[in-house]
BATIVEX-197504 format. One line per 5 residues: number of its first residue (from 1); their letters; for each residue x, y, z of N, C-alpha, C. Coordinates in Angstrom, 1 decimal, always signed. Example, Ala and Ser with C-alpha at 12.3 -4.5 7.8 and 13.67 -1.06 7.14 Angstrom:
# residues 2
1) AS) +13.2:-5.7:+7.8:+12.3:-4.5:+7.8:+13.2:-3.3:+7.8 | +12.8:-2.2:+7.1:+13.7:-1.1:+7.1:+12.9:+0.0:+7.9
//
This chain:
# residues 82
1) XXXXX) +52.7:-30.9:-19.9:+51.7:-29.9:-19.8:+51.6:-29.3:-18.4 | +51.6:-28.0:-18.3:+51.5:-27.3:-17.0:+50.1:-27.6:-16.4 | +50.1:-27.6:-15.1:+48.9:-27.7:-14.4:+48.3:-26.3:-14.3 | +46.9:-26.2:-14.1:+46.3:-24.9:-14.0:+46.7:-24.1:-12.8 | +46.7:-22.8:-12.8:+47.0:-22.0:-11.6:+45.9:-22.1:-10.7
6) XXXXX) +46.1:-22.5:-9.4:+45.0:-22.7:-8.5:+44.5:-21.4:-7.9 | +45.3:-20.4:-7.7:+44.9:-19.2:-7.1:+45.4:-18.0:-7.8 | +44.9:-17.7:-9.0:+45.4:-16.6:-9.8:+45.1:-15.3:-9.1 | +46.1:-14.4:-9.3:+45.9:-13.0:-8.8:+45.9:-12.1:-10.1 | +44.9:-11.4:-10.3:+44.8:-10.4:-11.3:+44.9:-9.0:-10.8
11) XXXXX) +45.7:-8.2:-11.4:+45.9:-6.8:-11.0:+45.6:-5.9:-12.1 | +44.7:-4.9:-11.8:+44.3:-4.0:-12.8:+44.8:-2.6:-12.4 | +45.4:-1.9:-13.2:+45.9:-0.5:-12.9:+47.2:-0.2:-13.4 | +47.7:+0.9:-13.0:+49.0:+1.4:-13.4:+50.1:+0.5:-12.8 | +50.9:-0.1:-13.6:+51.9:-1.1:-13.1:+52.9:-0.4:-12.2
16) XXXXX) +53.1:+0.9:-12.4:+54.1:+1.6:-11.5:+53.6:+1.5:-10.0 | +52.3:+1.4:-9.8:+51.8:+1.4:-8.4:+51.8:+0.0:-7.8 | +52.1:-1.1:-8.6:+51.9:-2.4:-8.1:+53.2:-3.2:-8.2 | +54.1:-2.9:-9.1:+55.2:-3.8:-9.3:+56.2:-4.0:-8.1 | +56.3:-3.1:-7.2:+57.2:-3.3:-6.1:+56.8:-4.3:-5.1
21) XXXXX) +55.5:-4.6:-5.1:+54.9:-5.6:-4.2:+54.9:-7.0:-4.8 | +55.4:-7.2:-6.0:+55.4:-8.5:-6.7:+56.7:-9.2:-6.5 | +56.6:-10.4:-5.9:+57.9:-11.2:-5.7:+58.6:-11.5:-7.0 | +59.9:-11.7:-6.9:+60.7:-12.0:-8.0:+60.3:-13.4:-8.6 | +60.4:-13.5:-9.9:+60.1:-14.8:-10.6:+58.8:-15.4:-10.2
26) XXXXX) +57.8:-14.6:-10.0:+56.5:-15.2:-9.5:+55.3:-15.0:-10.5 | +55.6:-14.4:-11.6:+54.5:-14.0:-12.6:+54.5:-14.9:-13.8 | +53.4:-15.6:-14.1:+53.2:-16.4:-15.3:+53.0:-15.6:-16.5 | +52.2:-14.5:-16.4:+51.8:-13.8:-17.6:+51.7:-12.3:-17.2 | +52.3:-11.5:-18.1:+52.1:-10.0:-18.0:+51.3:-9.7:-19.3
31) XXXXX) +50.1:-9.1:-19.2:+49.4:-8.7:-20.3:+49.2:-7.2:-20.2 | +49.8:-6.4:-21.1:+49.8:-4.9:-20.8:+49.6:-4.2:-22.1 | +49.1:-3.0:-22.0:+48.9:-2.0:-23.0:+49.5:-0.7:-22.5 | +50.9:-0.6:-22.6:+51.5:+0.6:-21.9:+51.2:+1.9:-22.6 | +51.5:+3.0:-21.9:+51.3:+4.3:-22.5:+52.4:+4.5:-23.6
36) XXXXX) +52.0:+5.2:-24.6:+52.9:+5.4:-25.8:+53.5:+6.8:-25.8 | +53.0:+7.7:-25.0:+53.6:+9.0:-25.0:+53.2:+9.8:-26.2 | +52.1:+9.4:-26.8:+51.7:+10.1:-28.1:+50.5:+11.0:-27.9 | +49.9:+11.1:-26.8:+48.8:+11.9:-26.6:+49.1:+13.3:-26.0 | +50.3:+13.5:-25.7:+50.7:+14.8:-25.1:+50.4:+16.0:-26.0
41) XXXXX) +50.6:+15.8:-27.3:+50.3:+16.9:-28.3:+48.8:+17.2:-28.3 | +47.9:+16.3:-27.9:+46.5:+16.5:-27.9:+46.0:+16.9:-26.5 | +46.9:+17.2:-25.6:+46.6:+17.6:-24.2:+45.8:+16.6:-23.5 | +46.0:+15.3:-23.8:+45.3:+14.2:-23.1:+46.3:+13.6:-22.1 | +45.8:+12.9:-21.1:+46.7:+12.2:-20.1:+47.3:+11.0:-20.7
46) XXXXX) +48.6:+11.0:-20.8:+49.4:+9.9:-21.3:+50.9:+10.2:-20.9 | +51.6:+9.2:-20.7:+53.0:+9.4:-20.3:+53.9:+8.5:-21.1 | +55.1:+8.9:-21.2:+56.1:+8.0:-22.0:+56.5:+6.9:-21.1 | +56.6:+5.7:-21.7:+57.1:+4.5:-21.0:+58.6:+4.6:-20.8 | +59.1:+4.4:-19.6:+60.5:+4.3:-19.4:+60.9:+2.8:-19.8
51) XXXXX) +61.4:+2.7:-21.0:+61.6:+1.3:-21.6:+62.6:+0.5:-20.7 | +63.7:+1.2:-20.3:+64.7:+0.4:-19.5:+64.1:-0.1:-18.2 | +63.4:+0.8:-17.5:+62.8:+0.4:-16.2:+61.7:-0.7:-16.5 | +61.0:-0.6:-17.5:+60.0:-1.6:-17.9:+60.6:-3.0:-18.1 | +61.7:-3.0:-18.9:+62.4:-4.2:-19.2:+63.0:-4.9:-17.9
56) XXXXX) +63.6:-4.1:-17.1:+64.2:-4.6:-15.8:+63.1:-5.2:-14.9 | +62.0:-4.5:-14.8:+60.9:-5.0:-14.0:+60.3:-6.3:-14.5 | +60.1:-6.3:-15.8:+59.5:-7.5:-16.4:+60.5:-8.7:-16.2 | +61.7:-8.4:-16.4:+62.8:-9.5:-16.2:+62.8:-10.0:-14.8 | +62.6:-9.1:-13.9:+62.6:-9.4:-12.4:+61.4:-10.2:-12.0
61) XXXXX) +60.2:-9.9:-12.4:+59.0:-10.5:-11.9:+58.6:-11.8:-12.7 | +58.9:-11.8:-14.0:+58.4:-12.9:-14.8:+59.1:-14.2:-14.6 | +58.4:-15.3:-14.5:+59.0:-16.6:-14.3:+59.8:-16.9:-15.6 | +60.8:-17.8:-15.4:+61.6:-18.2:-16.6:+60.8:-18.6:-17.8 | +59.7:-19.3:-17.6:+58.9:-19.8:-18.7:+57.6:-18.9:-18.8
66) XXXXX) +57.6:-17.7:-18.2:+56.5:-16.8:-18.3:+56.3:-16.1:-19.6 | +55.2:-15.5:-19.8:+54.9:-14.8:-21.1:+54.6:-13.3:-20.9 | +55.1:-12.5:-21.8:+54.8:-11.1:-21.9:+54.0:-10.9:-23.1 | +52.8:-10.4:-23.0:+51.9:-10.0:-24.1:+51.7:-8.5:-24.0 | +52.2:-7.8:-25.0:+52.1:-6.3:-24.9:+51.5:-5.8:-26.2
71) XXXXX) +50.5:-4.9:-26.1:+50.0:-4.2:-27.2:+50.7:-2.9:-27.3 | +51.2:-2.6:-28.5:+51.9:-1.3:-28.7:+51.8:-0.8:-30.1 | +52.2:+0.4:-30.3:+52.2:+0.9:-31.7:+53.6:+0.6:-32.3 | +53.7:+0.9:-33.6:+55.0:+0.5:-34.3:+56.2:+1.3:-33.7 | +55.9:+2.6:-33.4:+57.0:+3.4:-32.8:+57.6:+2.8:-31.6
76) XXXXX) +56.8:+2.4:-30.6:+57.2:+1.7:-29.4:+57.9:+0.4:-29.7 | +57.3:-0.4:-30.6:+57.8:-1.7:-30.9:+59.3:-1.6:-31.4 | +59.6:-0.6:-32.3:+60.9:-0.4:-32.8:+61.9:-0.1:-31.7 | +61.4:+0.7:-30.7:+62.3:+1.1:-29.6:+62.6:-0.2:-28.7 | +61.6:-1.0:-28.5:+61.8:-2.2:-27.7:+62.7:-3.2:-28.4
81) XX) +62.7:-3.3:-29.7:+63.5:-4.3:-30.4:+64.9:-3.8:-30.7 | +65.1:-2.5:-30.5:+66.5:-1.9:-30.8:+67.5:-2.4:-29.8
//
């Protein structure tokens, strides 16, 4: 059983603004609800997720036994699993 994290760091905001400052293999958990790029037709603020950049970043910062929990719609899920 893992010991609890003694000094957790929580970051809230756009991950594009934070990920460059995160050391490699240092993250236990990424919990995210990325943009889906589906609100553009409604003239609301939303941007498409660069899936390849997202995958590379998560792979770089997440510990070997770390977890990624991501909320997404079915359209984004099928792209991620492809």
